[in-house]
C-alpha positions, 0 to 999 in steps of 0.5 A: 446839838444846836437845838440843845445849846439854844435850849441850855442858854434859855434855861440858864437865863431862867435860872437867874430869874428864878433864884431871885423870884422863888422862895424855897421851902424849909430844909426839913421838907426837902430832906424827907423827899430825898430819902424816898425810894423810887422803886418800892417792893413790900415784904408784906404785900401778897402779890408780886408788885413793884411801886414806881414813885414819881421821883423815879420817873424824873431820873430819865427823859420820861416824856410819856408812859412808854418812856417811863420804864427805862430805869425799871428792871421789871419792864423791857423797852423796845422800838416797834419799827424804824419809822414811827419811833414808838417804844413798846414794852414787854413783861416776862418777855411778852408784849404789851397786849398780854399786859393789862394796862389800867389808869386808876384801875380802869382799862386804858391801853387796849384795842385801837390804842394798843400800838401807841396808847402808852405815848398818850399819857405824859410822864409828869401827870403820873403820881405812881405806877404799880407793876404786878407780875403774873396774873392780876386781880380778877376785879380788873378783868380777865385779859391779864396774862403776863401782868398788870400795870396800873397808873395813878395820876396826880390827885387834885387834893394833893397837887400843888398850885402850879407846875411847869416842865420844859424839855428839848432834845438833839433829835428836835423834840420839844415838850411843855407840860403845865399843871394848874390846881385849885381848891374850889371849896372845902370838899372840891378840888380841880386840876388842869393838865396841859401837854404839848410836844412836837418834833420839827426837824427831819433827821436821817443819821444812817443816810438811808433816805428815811426819817429816823424819827417821825415829825409830829405834834401832840396836844393833850388836855385833862381836867380832873375834879376830886370830891372828898367829904370825910363827914359823910364818907363820899369820895369821887373823881371826874376826868375829862381828856382830849388828845390829838396826835399827828405823826409823819414818817417816810422818805425825806422828800415825802410831802403828804400834800403832794405824795399821799397814797402815790408812788412818788415817795414812800410816806406815812401819816398816823393821825389820832384823835381821842376823847375820854371821860371817866368817873369814880364814886366811892362810899365808905360806911361811916361806922364801918371803915373796912366796908365800902362800895365803889362805882367806876364808869368810863367812856372813850372815843378813839379815832385813828386815820392812817396810811403806810405807803399805799396801805391804808389803815383806819380804826375807830373804837367807841368804848364803855366800861362800868364796874361796881365793887363792894368791899367788906370783911368776914368776922374780922379784918384778916378775912376780906373780900371784894365782889361785884359786876362789870360790863364792857362795850366796844364798837370797832369801825376798822378798815384794813387796806380798804377791807371792812373788818368792823365788829361789836364786842360786849361782855358782862361778868361777875367776880369774887375775891377773898383775901386772908391776910396775916401780914406777919407770916402768911396771906393769900388772895383767891379770886374767880370770875365768870364772864359772858362775851358775845365772841368769847362765849361763857368762861371762868377765870381763876387766879390765886396769889400766896405770900409766906414770910419764912424768916425776918426780911424774907418773902416767898410768893406763888401765883397762878391764873388764867387769862383770855383775850380777843387779839386785835391782830391788825391794831396790835401789828400796825408796824407790819403795814410799813412793809411790802408783806401781804396779810393772810388769815389762814383760819376762818372758823373763829369769831375774831377775824376768823381766829379763836380767842387767846387763852393762857395760864401763867404760873409764878414763883418769887423769893426776896431777901433784904439783908445788910452787906458790910454795914449797908442795906442790900436785897436780892430777888429771884423771880421765875414765871412760865406762861403756857398758851392753850391757844394763841393768835400766831403772828408768823413772820418766819415763813416768808419775808413777803408775807405775814400769816395769822393763824390759831396755834398749831402746836406749842407756845410758851414763855419762861422768864427768869430774873435775878435782882441785886440791889446795894447801897454802896455808900450813903446816897450811892445806890446800885441796882442790877438785874439779869434776865433770861427768856426762853420763849418759843412758838411752833410756826408752820416752818418749825419751832423758833425763839420769839422774834426780836426778843433777846434771850439774855439781858443785863440791867444796871443802874447807878444813882448818886445824890449829894448832901442837901445844902442850904435852901435845898440845893442838891446834885443828882446823878443817874447812869443806866446800862442795858446789855441785850444778847442776840435776838432771833430775826424774822426770816429774810433768807429768800430776799436778794443778798443786799436785803437779807439779815442774819438769823440772829442779831448781834449783842449790843449795849446801851448807856443813858445818863442824867444830871439834875441840879436842884436850886431850891425846892421849887426849881431844878434843871436836868441834862442827859443823854440816851444811847451815849455809846452811839450804837445804831442798827445796821440796815434798819430798813430793808429795800430802802432803795425801792420802797414800793418793791417786794423786799421793803420792810421797816418792821425788823428793828432790834436796836436804836436807829437814831443813835446818840440823843441828848436833852435838857429841861427844867422843872418849876413849881409854885407850892 
């Protein structure tokens, strides 16, 4: 708490200076912003897509993309292990590898970055997020199975000259974000995004001798250029990013200079360096605004050097992605189509416990997507793509989305599609390296670590209705989705607590997801958002059929937000409260461990509560104060075998709840418009 108190004192001193130095915008401008919704679901869009606006990201301690879904009922946020503090997202009950994650429609979090990549995009850089449930568009690739998350970064042409965000928390995490923007000419604008964060103090709230959160630091720099010439129809974006992220976790007395890869103390370091370059060039035909052509290219170099106790894991991925897209119409604008060709190349230099499992993947594909859109009643998207992959072979990917408006303010949606992917079993399950488990791949005939590609079909049905309740706006949504795996790279932690087995699916694996949303404007400026989620997710393992480990079957979400009337010079208060209840979760098998290192078959149910208060002093300056897990719920026995970390029962991967407990934070945002 001392860190927060010091930060608050600093923030209030800045308030005094800022109120004198900064001129606020007009009251009219602020009023327009206040009426914008943070989450938007259209009744006319064909796909089941939710748009998360930037103002929604300000409602929580949104420090990076992984933490930007805390107030969104469509995405579940979980911790992946008890050491790294990394948050993992799930959609329709399936983890992020089954979600296609793109940045401005270019694949971003994949391969080597799957475990930690969501923490590499600061929340203040994000303009909006589009979340699509079910099979995504064939334009973006064949890997999407449970959905797609696309992030749009702030555009240089729309950005303000300067933005500053400072943040500090009681778990000793400090963060600074700055944006600089300049219009270079009539057609060119550029932005420079700078991000830095660090956790500098060791915390062990549960007294198990291990850090609850890793020590670490990250430097993240992006330079964006945008060209837009309405006279010629040409538009382009150029992005260059450099990121360095270092994490240290393990026992309190671990010193990497002295104890690295020894049995003095158990420790871990994850050091990642990444360089990205992307370009997007588009042309809108001068006399045909409905017709355009776009060319996307992206290169990334991802280098992670890491160890977990005595387990070394190093992976370097060099990737190139290219996509050429042509959009036009057939006869009239009710009949649209997109077609094109794309290419991807991935070179992996991967070493797991010193074993070389390096490989090169490449694929080329072509796609066609037809859209019929009568926005008043009926629309559908029918797409297909044919790809050839050096390891997955040649295959066809069909997808369809249908939308029907049966009456006023109501919409039915249906979707179906197929997804196929190569499972990066080690990169996606790095949390299991922080244990004494042995790794065994039981199949050897496949071309990806001896395994076959994962193939799944996803089917979805959704209904939404907007209405008035007691004179206030309300809406209800019912979503049901089913994912059937034809093959899956099974990660088996149910056979033995000393092993993790990887093998091709030998039976059935499916995921049923039912979600009911109810939203209501209780009174003016007071909004309630609720959701109930039911997951029936089962996989056949060697030892039997089990519910997917660490996945609650029942979840309840509630969010209450209130904003006061905007006073003179844009002054305003904003209050936000979020409640999450998670039912019991299937836990990995620990039955053969000694009694002291055993866990029950299921975890207990528990609830988490977050809040945030924001004080807007003007259109250019605001402060916020909040807390996470204010009920202080902590998982008992987060690390098995903590007293003997190099023994046979050590395991830090079985995490179903928070480890640290209560966390409070404060920060400020300052703008020059």
